[in-house]
N, C-alpha and C positions, 0 to 999 in steps of 0.2 A: 504494500500500500504506500502510495506517494503522498506525503503530507503537504498541506498548504495552510497558510495562516487564516484563521477565522476569529473575529472578535465577537461573534454572536452567541457563542455557547451552544449552537445547534447547527446542523448542516444546512447549506444552501440547497433548496429544492430545485432540481433540474428536470426539464421536459424537452422532448424532441418532436419536431414537426417534420414528417418525412422519414419513414422507417425502413428505407431501402439501403443502398450501398454505403453511403457515407454516414448515415444515421446509425446503422446497425451491423452490416455484414462485411465491410471492407476488409477486415483482417482475415477473413476466410480465404481471400485470394492470394495471400502472401506466402511464399515459400520460405524455408529456413534462412536463406541468405539474402533476402530482400533488403534493399537499402532502407525501405520504409516499413519497418517491422511494427508489430503491435506494442501497445494499444494505439490505434489510429482512428477507428470509427468513434463517433461522438459518444455512443453508449459505453463503449469500452473505456474511454477516457474518464467519463463520469464515475465509473466503477473503480477506476485506478487511483483516483485522487481523494484523499481524506478531506473531509470538510464540505463535501458535496454529495447529494443523494439523488440518484435517478428515480423519479417517482411516477413518470407518466410518458405517454407517447401518443401521437396522432397520425393517421394516414387514411386516405379514402379507400384503400384496397384491403379487403378482409385478409387475403393471404399474407400481406406484409404485417398487418396488425398481429395475426396469430403467430407468425414466425418470431416477431419481436418479443411478444409476451413469453413465448416458450424459451427463447434463447437467453433472455435476461432475467427471467423469473419475476416479471412484473405481473401483478394481478390483472387479468383481462378487464376487470371493472375499471382500471385506470388507463386503459388504452382505447382511444376514441376515433371514430370516423370523422368527426368535426373538430378541428383544432380550436375553434372558438369556444365550444363547450368545454374542452380541456382547460383552456385558459381560465374560464370562469369558475370551474369546479376545483381545479387543482391549485391555482394561485401560485405558480412556480416563481422562483427567484431568477433563474437563468433559463433561457430558451434557445435551443438550437433550431435553425431553419435549414433543413437538409433536403429540401425539395429541389427540383430542377430550377433553372434560373427564371423561367417564365412567370410563375406566381410569387416569386420571392419578395418582390417589392410590396405587393399588396398584403402578404402575410406579415411582413415586418411591420407595416403600418398598423395592422390589427394587434400585434403583440405590444407595440408602443402604446396603443390606446388602452390595452389591459394594464399597462404600467402606470396609467393615470394621466398620460399625455393626451392632448387633443380632446379633452372632455370625457375621457374614459372613467371607468368605475374605480380604477386603482387597485389592481390585484397585487401590486408590489413587485412586478418584474424589474429586475435591477440590471440586467445585461442581456444582450442578444449576440449569439455566435452564429453567423450566417455563412453558408458555403459560398464558394466562388463559381463562376463570376457573379457578382452581386445582383446584376440586373441585365436587361437586354438593351435598354435605351438610357441615354444620359438623363432624361427627365425622370425616369424611375430611380436612377441612382441618386439624383439630387433629392428626391422626395425621401428616400431612406435616410440619407445623411441628415437632412433638416429635421425630420420627425424625431430621430433619436437625439439629436442635439437639443431640440426644444423640450423634450421630456427628461433630459438629463440621464439618458440610458446609453451607456457605452456600447458601441457596435464593433465587434471583431469580424473581419472577413477572412475566411479560411484558406488563405494563400500560405500554406503551412511552412514553406521554406523560409519565410521570414522569422519563424520561431525555431528552425532547426539549429541544434547546438553548434554544429560546425560552421554554418554561415554566420551565426551570432559571434563565434570566436574570430572569424575573419573581420567582422565589423569592429570588434573590440581592438584588434591590432591596428585597424585604420584609425579609430578614435584616439588611440594612444600615440599616434604619430609615427608608427614604425615604417610606413611606406611614404612618409611625407605628405604633401598635398595631393589629393586625388586629381588626376587629369582625365582618365578615360576608363569606362567600363565596357566590357564586351559580354554579351549573353547569347549563347547558342542553345536552341532547344527545338527539336522538330515537333511542332504542335500547331493548333489553330490559335489565332491571336486572342480570341475571347476566352475560350475554354481553358486549356492549360497555359495559354498565353498569359492568363492572370497570374500564374505562378512566376513565369519568366519576367514579366514587366514589373511586378511588385518587388521582386528580388533585385532586379537591376537598379531600381530607384533606391532601395534600401542600401545596396552597396555603394551607390553613387553619393549618397549624402545622409543616410539614416532614415528613420521613419517619416520625417517631415520633408524629404526631398521633393522639390517641385519641378516638373518639366515645363519648359517655356515654348518650345517649338519642335517640330519633327519634319523629316522628309521620309517618304515611304515608297516602297515598290512591292506590289503584290504578285502572286503567281501568274495571273493573267488578267487581261482587261475584262474578260467575260465574268470572272469571279468577282472582281472589284466593282462591277456594275450593280450587283445585288447586295442584299443584307445578310446573306448566309455567312457563317464563320468561314475564315480562310486563313491561309498562311502568307507570310510576307516578311520583308526585311526593312530595316530603317535606321536612320540616324536620329538621335535624341539630344537636345540641349537642355541641361538643367540650369536653374537660376544662379548657381554659384560658379558657373563656368565649366562644370564637368560635362563632358560629352559621353555619349554611349552609342554603341552599335548593337542592334539586335537582329538575329536571324532565326526565323521559325520555319523556313523552307528546309530542304534536305541539308543535314549538318554532317553526315558521314561520321568519321571517328570523333568529331568534336561535339557530339550530341550531349546536351545538358552540361556544357562547359561555361564557366564564368571567370573572367579575368578582370582584376582591378589594377590599373597602372598608376603609380604615383611618382612624384619627383625624386624619391629616394628608394623606391622598391616596388614590388608588385606581388600580388597574390593570385593564384590560379587554382580554381577548384575543378578537378578532372572527374568525369563520369559522375556528375551530380555530387561533387565534393566527397567522393569516397577517398580521394587523395587530394591534398592541398599542397601546392608548391609555394614556398615563401622565400622570396629573393630580396636582398638589400644591397645597395651600393656600398663598396668598401674601397679603401686606398689600394692602388695597384701594387702588386708585389715586385714588379720589374720597373726600372726607371724608364721614363719616356712614354709609359702607357697611361691612359686615362683611368679613372675609377672603374672598377669591375663589379658586375653583379655576382654576388656570392649567395649560394643557397643555404638557408638556415632550416633547422628542424621546425616544423609547424607545431605549436603547442596544442595538439588536438584535445578536445574535451573527452573525458573518460567517464563512463557510467552515467551519461546524461539521459534524461527521460526522452521519450519520443517527442517529435515536433508538435503533435496535437495535444499531448499532455502538457507541454510547455505553453501552448496556446491557452488552454484552460487555466493553468496556474497564473498566467499573465492577466487573464480576464478577471480572475478572483482578486488579484493584487489591485487592479483598477477599482473594483467594487469596494475594497477595503480602504484604499488610500488615495483614490483619485488618479487623475492623469488619463492617458489614452492607451489602448492596446497597441502593440507594435505595428500590426497591420490593421488599421482602423477603417472606418467607412470612407474617409477621404482618400486613403491609399488605394482602396479597392475601386473607387470611382475614377481615380487618375489612371489606373491600369486600363479600364474600359475606354476612357477618353483617349489615351494614347493609341490603343488598338484602332479605334474609329478614325482618329486623325491620320494614322499611317495609311489607311484605306483611302481617305479623302485626298491625301497627297497624290496617290496613284491616279485617282479619278481626274485630278487637275493637272496631269502631265508631269508629276514629280515636283510640284510646287511646294514651297515651305508653308506649313500650316501652323499658325500660332495658337497657343492654348491660353485660356480656356476657349473651347469652341462656342460660337454664338448660337448655333442651331442645336438646342437641347433635345430636339425630336429625333436626332440621328440615332441609329440603333445598329446592333450587330447580333444576329441570332446565334447564340452559343451552339456549338456543334452537338451538345447533349440534347438540344431541343429539336433538332432537325428530323428525328425519327418519330416525332409526336410526343405527347405529354406523359404517356404511360412509362413507368419505370422499366428498365431492361429486364428485371426478373419477372415482372408481370407479362411483358411481351413474350418472353421465353415460355412461360407457363401456358399462355394462350395458344402459342404455336404448337405446344405439345398436347393440347386438348384439355388442360387442367383448368379449373375455375380460379380466376385471379382474385 
């Protein structure tokens, strides 16, 4: 059991909306040597952290509700078809929104109303942990951020690499000045810009300047003109300019051997995470050993974290820290919104012949249909059950 601080004298009550892959079953997919080992599903994290208690879940599909109750030992009387009924009856403190991206903004608004915001009855919801991508349109993302801010409810967006202990250690070395002033960040990851691109773009911003890094403009190139003409998720490449002068290059088209590689170049050194940071190279400039040569890059041992909790356990611990002491989660609503805005801006740049696109975008109706939504709104497990002739 992983402990966390609680000043209440009783556990925080947690509930999950969306009882499929990220809500409940994700860890069943992972083999022994997976980089992203358990606990990673939200239910597993709530069970792993002392000071929080998983009390309820909601999902419109009976098969998902039954599987959740059975897997986690939750009384079926506390598993609901209607999440609104769950919020009213269970009065949770922490709510996970693990649905697909399409309904996420509307559900988050309902959760915030249950917290007492926007004229709600005040069930006491103290934090929301929403999966990524946070929304499909910028207007939806804006509404999520503003609703949570107005209600005083911290919002964490589940771009879990921002809480991964190895990437956090890279950021610690940067903050301590060990690579000097950051000049450039490179992020390679074969993915669609909105779906897993949320991971890549939030992490690039995090490595570029920390949780509050702000992107000011982009240039983008998509895989094709035809794909860029629509609103469906797509892959692309681009250049990003952050407000403090740091530039970044991102590639989500085919990456070959560099898939999920991240490099941070500074004035005095560099860090490179290989194969999603399974190994990290740490280089610093040092005086040359031979006369007449300029300073040379010398490789140092990277002080890798040992015995660290999983990224999503660290997400939950961070969210509880914010509830207890204030502040913002490492990847908050604004960081999640920026990832969506960068993805859309990269596509807009391609549409305009590679033009520079300044942020924030003025048209908040722009959208990008996350790849997870392109097969319809039914969860993958429900689609598979239907195809096999089972009752979902």
